[in-house]
C-alpha positions in Angstrom: 77.8 43.4 114.7 75.4 45.3 117.0 75.0 43.7 120.5 71.6 42.6 121.7 70.1 44.5 124.6 68.7 43.0 127.8 65.5 41.1 127.1 62.2 42.1 128.5 62.0 38.7 130.2 65.3 39.3 132.0 64.2 42.8 133.0 61.0 41.4 134.5 62.8 38.6 136.3 65.2 41.1 138.0 62.5 42.5 140.2 60.6 39.3 140.8 62.5 37.8 143.7 62.1 38.6 147.3 65.4 38.3 149.2 67.1 37.7 152.5 68.7 41.0 153.2 71.9 40.9 155.2 74.0 43.7 156.7 77.6 44.3 155.8 79.4 41.1 157.0 82.8 42.5 157.7 84.5 39.3 156.4 87.9 39.3 154.7 87.0 37.7 151.3 88.0 40.8 149.3 91.2 41.2 151.3 92.2 37.6 150.5 91.3 38.0 146.8 93.3 41.1 146.5 96.4 39.7 148.3 96.6 36.6 146.0 96.1 38.4 142.7 97.5 41.1 140.3 100.4 43.3 141.3 98.0 46.2 140.8 96.5 45.2 144.2 99.9 45.2 146.0 100.0 49.0 145.7 96.3 49.3 146.6 96.8 47.2 149.8 99.8 49.2 150.7 98.2 52.6 150.1 94.6 51.7 151.0 94.3 54.6 153.4 96.3 57.2 151.4 94.3 56.4 148.3 91.1 56.2 150.4 90.1 52.9 148.8 86.6 51.5 149.6 85.0 48.5 148.0 81.8 46.5 148.4 81.3 43.2 146.6 77.9 41.5 147.0 77.2 37.9 145.9 73.8 36.9 144.6 72.7 33.4 145.4 69.4 31.9 144.2 67.8 29.8 146.9 65.1 27.9 145.1 62.0 29.3 143.6 61.5 33.1 144.1 64.2 33.3 146.8 67.6 34.7 146.8 70.3 35.8 149.2 72.5 38.8 148.7 75.6 38.8 150.9 77.9 41.8 151.2 81.7 41.6 151.4 83.2 45.1 152.2 86.8 46.1 152.0 88.1 49.2 154.0 84.5 50.5 154.0 83.9 53.6 156.2 80.7 55.6 155.6 81.9 58.3 158.0 85.0 59.0 155.8 84.1 61.7 153.2 84.9 61.4 149.5 83.5 63.6 146.8 80.8 61.6 145.0 81.0 63.5 141.7 78.5 62.3 139.1 77.2 59.3 141.2 74.7 61.8 142.8 72.9 61.8 139.5 71.6 58.3 140.1 69.4 59.1 143.1 68.2 62.3 141.4 67.1 60.1 138.4 65.2 57.9 140.7 63.6 60.7 142.6 62.5 62.5 139.4 60.5 59.3 138.5 59.2 59.0 142.0 58.0 62.6 142.1 56.0 62.0 138.9 54.3 59.0 140.6 53.6 61.0 143.7 52.0 63.8 141.7 49.8 61.2 140.1 48.4 63.7 137.5 46.4 62.2 134.6 48.5 62.5 131.4 51.7 63.6 133.2 54.6 61.1 132.7 58.3 60.9 131.9 57.6 61.8 128.3 55.6 65.0 128.9 57.1 68.1 127.5 59.2 69.8 130.3 59.8 73.5 130.1 62.2 75.4 132.4 61.7 79.1 133.0 64.1 81.5 134.7 63.6 83.2 138.0 66.8 85.2 138.5 70.0 86.1 136.7 71.7 82.8 137.6 69.0 80.6 136.1 68.6 79.6 132.5 65.5 78.7 130.4 65.0 75.5 128.4 62.3 75.4 125.8 63.5 72.6 123.5 66.0 69.8 123.1 67.5 69.7 119.6 68.9 66.2 120.4 65.6 64.5 121.1 63.6 62.7 118.4 61.0 65.5 118.2 62.8 68.4 119.8 60.9 68.2 123.0 62.7 68.2 126.4 61.3 65.6 128.9 62.4 63.7 131.9 62.9 60.4 130.0 65.3 62.2 127.7 67.3 63.8 130.5 67.5 60.4 132.2 68.8 58.9 129.0 71.5 61.5 128.7 72.5 61.1 132.4 72.8 57.4 132.3 74.4 57.0 128.8 77.2 59.7 129.1 76.7 61.3 132.6 75.4 64.6 131.1 75.7 67.5 133.6 73.1 69.8 132.1 70.5 67.0 132.2 71.3 66.4 135.9 70.9 70.1 136.6 67.5 70.2 134.9 66.2 67.3 137.1 67.7 69.0 140.2 65.7 72.1 139.3 62.5 70.1 138.9 62.9 68.5 142.3 64.5 71.2 144.4 67.0 70.9 147.1 64.5 70.2 149.9 62.6 67.5 148.1 65.8 65.7 147.1 67.3 65.5 150.6 64.2 65.0 152.7 63.1 62.2 150.4 66.5 60.5 150.6 66.5 60.7 154.3 63.0 59.4 154.6 64.2 56.4 152.6 67.0 55.8 155.1 69.8 57.2 152.9 70.9 59.5 155.8 74.5 60.0 154.6 73.4 61.4 151.3 73.3 65.1 150.8 72.8 66.6 147.3 72.9 70.4 147.6 74.3 71.8 144.4 74.2 71.6 140.6 77.2 70.3 138.6 79.6 71.9 136.2 78.3 75.5 136.8 79.7 78.0 139.2 76.9 79.1 141.5 76.9 80.3 145.1 75.3 78.4 148.0 72.3 80.7 147.8 71.9 80.3 144.1 71.8 76.5 144.5 69.0 76.9 147.0 66.9 78.6 144.3 65.4 76.4 141.6 63.6 77.3 138.4 59.9 77.3 137.8 59.1 74.2 135.7 56.0 73.4 133.6 54.8 70.2 131.9 52.6 70.1 128.8 51.0 67.4 126.8 51.6 67.0 123.1 48.8 69.4 122.2 50.3 72.1 124.5 47.8 71.7 127.4 49.4 72.6 130.8 49.5 69.5 133.0 51.5 70.7 136.0 53.4 73.9 137.0 56.0 73.8 139.7 56.8 77.4 140.9 60.2 78.7 141.6 61.4 77.5 145.0 63.9 78.6 147.7 65.2 75.8 149.8 65.3 76.1 153.6 67.1 72.7 154.0 69.6 72.8 156.8 72.9 71.2 155.8 74.6 68.6 157.9 77.6 71.1 158.3 80.2 68.4 158.8 83.6 70.0 158.5 85.7 68.4 155.7 88.9 69.7 154.2 91.0 67.8 151.7 94.4 68.1 150.0 97.2 70.4 150.8 96.3 73.1 148.3 93.9 74.0 145.5 93.7 76.0 142.3 91.4 79.0 142.2 91.2 81.5 139.3 94.5 80.1 138.0 96.4 80.6 141.3 97.4 78.1 143.9 95.8 78.5 147.4 98.3 76.7 149.7 95.7 75.3 152.1 93.2 72.4 152.2 90.0 72.8 150.1 86.8 73.0 152.0 84.2 70.4 151.0 81.8 71.1 153.9 79.1 72.3 151.6 79.7 69.8 148.7 77.5 66.9 147.7 77.7 63.6 149.7 76.9 60.0 148.9 78.5 57.2 150.9 79.5 54.1 148.9 77.2 51.8 150.8 74.2 54.0 149.9 75.1 54.1 146.2 75.5 50.4 146.4 72.1 49.8 147.9 70.5 52.2 145.4 71.8 50.0 142.6 70.4 47.0 144.4 67.1 48.9 144.7 67.0 49.2 140.9 68.0 45.7 140.0 66.3 43.7 142.8 63.8 46.0 144.5 62.2 43.1 146.4 65.6 42.6 148.1 65.4 46.0 149.8 63.1 46.7 152.8 59.9 48.4 151.7 60.8 51.5 153.7 63.9 52.0 151.6 62.4 51.4 148.1 61.9 54.3 145.7 58.3 54.7 144.5 58.9 53.4 141.0 56.8 51.5 138.4 57.9 48.6 136.3 58.2 51.1 133.3 60.4 53.4 135.4 62.7 50.5 136.3 62.9 49.3 132.7 63.9 52.8 131.6 66.7 53.1 134.2 68.0 49.6 133.7 68.0 50.0 129.9 70.2 53.2 129.9 72.4 52.1 132.8 73.6 49.2 130.6 73.3 50.5 127.0 76.4 51.8 125.3 76.1 55.4 124.1 76.9 54.2 120.6 73.5 52.5 120.4 71.7 55.8 120.9 70.3 57.7 117.9 68.7 60.6 119.8 71.1 62.0 121.0 73.7 60.7 118.6 77.1 60.1 120.2 80.2 60.0 118.1 81.9 56.6 118.7 85.3 58.2 118.5 84.4 60.2 121.7 81.9 57.9 123.4 83.0 54.3 122.8 81.2 51.3 124.1 83.0 51.2 127.4 83.2 55.0 127.9 81.6 55.0 131.4 82.5 51.5 132.4 85.3 51.8 134.9 85.0 48.3 136.4 86.0 45.5 134.1 87.1 47.8 131.2 88.8 50.7 132.8 86.9 53.0 130.4 89.4 52.1 127.7 88.4 52.7 124.1 87.1 49.6 122.4 84.1 47.2 122.3 82.5 45.5 125.3 82.0 41.8 125.5 78.5 41.0 124.3 77.8 38.5 127.1 78.8 40.9 129.9 76.2 43.5 130.9 77.1 46.2 133.3 74.4 48.4 134.9 76.3 51.2 136.6 76.9 54.8 137.4 80.4 56.3 137.6 81.8 59.6 138.9 85.2 61.3 138.7 86.2 64.7 140.1 88.8 66.2 142.4 90.9 63.1 142.1 88.1 60.7 143.2 87.1 57.8 140.9 83.9 56.0 141.7 81.9 53.2 140.1 78.8 51.5 141.4 77.6 48.5 139.4 75.5 45.4 139.0 77.4 43.0 136.6 75.9 40.0 134.9 77.9 37.4 132.9 75.3 35.8 130.6 77.7 33.2 129.3 78.9 31.9 132.7 75.5 32.6 134.4 76.9 34.7 137.2 75.8 38.0 138.7 77.0 40.3 141.4 77.1 43.9 142.7 80.4 45.7 142.9 81.1 49.3 144.0 84.4 51.0 144.6 86.0 54.4 145.2 89.7 55.4 145.0 91.5 58.7 145.4 94.0 59.4 142.6 95.8 62.7 143.6 99.5 62.0 144.5 100.5 65.7 144.5 97.7 66.7 146.9 96.6 69.7 144.8 92.9 69.9 144.0 91.2 71.5 141.1 94.3 71.4 138.9 93.1 68.7 136.6 96.3 66.7 137.3 95.1 63.4 138.7 96.3 59.9 138.6 93.2 58.4 137.0 95.1 56.8 134.0 98.0 55.2 135.9 96.3 54.4 139.3 92.5 54.6 139.4 91.3 53.1 136.1 93.8 50.2 136.1 92.6 49.4 139.7 88.9 49.5 138.6 89.6 47.4 135.6 91.6 44.8 137.5 89.0 44.7 140.3 86.1 44.1 138.0 88.0 41.3 136.2 89.1 39.8 139.4 85.6 39.4 140.7 84.3 38.2 137.4 86.9 35.5 137.4 86.2 34.6 141.0 82.5 34.3 140.3 83.2 32.0 137.3 85.5 29.8 139.4 82.9 29.6 142.2 80.2 28.7 139.8 82.3 25.8 138.4 83.3 24.7 141.8 79.7 24.6 143.1 78.5 22.9 139.9 81.1 20.2 140.5 79.9 19.8 144.0 76.3 19.8 142.8 75.3 22.8 145.0 73.6 26.2 144.3 75.2 29.3 142.7 
């Protein structure tokens, strides 16, 4: 039986509450939970530094009418320690694409306007149609859908080209996401200079009238230039290079910033005004819908259930194992995996037990220390950890709910 999606009422309620924002508390709640549970966590606790594990768990407590408290419980968190963010960088680019449309404020221009990419150089490609959309037109809404349902790389690259490197990074830093740095496309081999160049992009209405034309751009953004080298070797052109791989000019997104971006989506009123993306209610509904919807429920594009099962991009709770998700558990998340790093940032709601929380985690799964060889420990280390972690916190939330109900208190 097909699962029911999130109701419009629930989506509206998510953004309705102002909150008492608190900084990372630095308590040992997660440490204590990990120590007294699954054997999976014994290894994680022992190798927390080798595996570069970081976790943030945030409780959500409703404090009477229109008030809530979100309290953070970090484990081994270090925003200064670099990890490769992989596809999690797609989430801020999704938000910025919608924000850019709102900033342009052009009559008739919206997320469903036809979006045409032209080429300005040999390394760029054109895009005139989208055979997987309902009417063959490419548009921002369709690219966002593809990104959030299955983490589509081409869709991300198209939004990157619309925004440009300078806009992405300057906007994020203005919002206080100073550790973020998104400076290259994904899954295409381009030089640093080629990633500075972005395509001319034009938007049209359904009658073919030009609404807006963004010219080709060349970014002058100055990178943070923080030296980062990882591993003991890496593969290049099929050969082993016996030295650490340079990540100095790779994308960056600290876990705490990914975590707050998800909070920004689910409870925007809980984030300081200065850190909120400029998004409408319709923007937020679109993002929330596709963050939580299984790819199997999509018709345009159609995703083969044998390849994209219900829990395909759900690392926390399900470990991305093939199968069906529980209809009362809704996970709004964005994952990433590359170079041995496994990341998931999520807001999780248990409708049956009436609990909700935020949970974000990263773990490095590369026991041989060789990068770019596609031999990582995702299946036997990373995904079992993510699955167990999500289930641990779900159970803890349920236990706390029952305990507080017995005491006659909140949560």
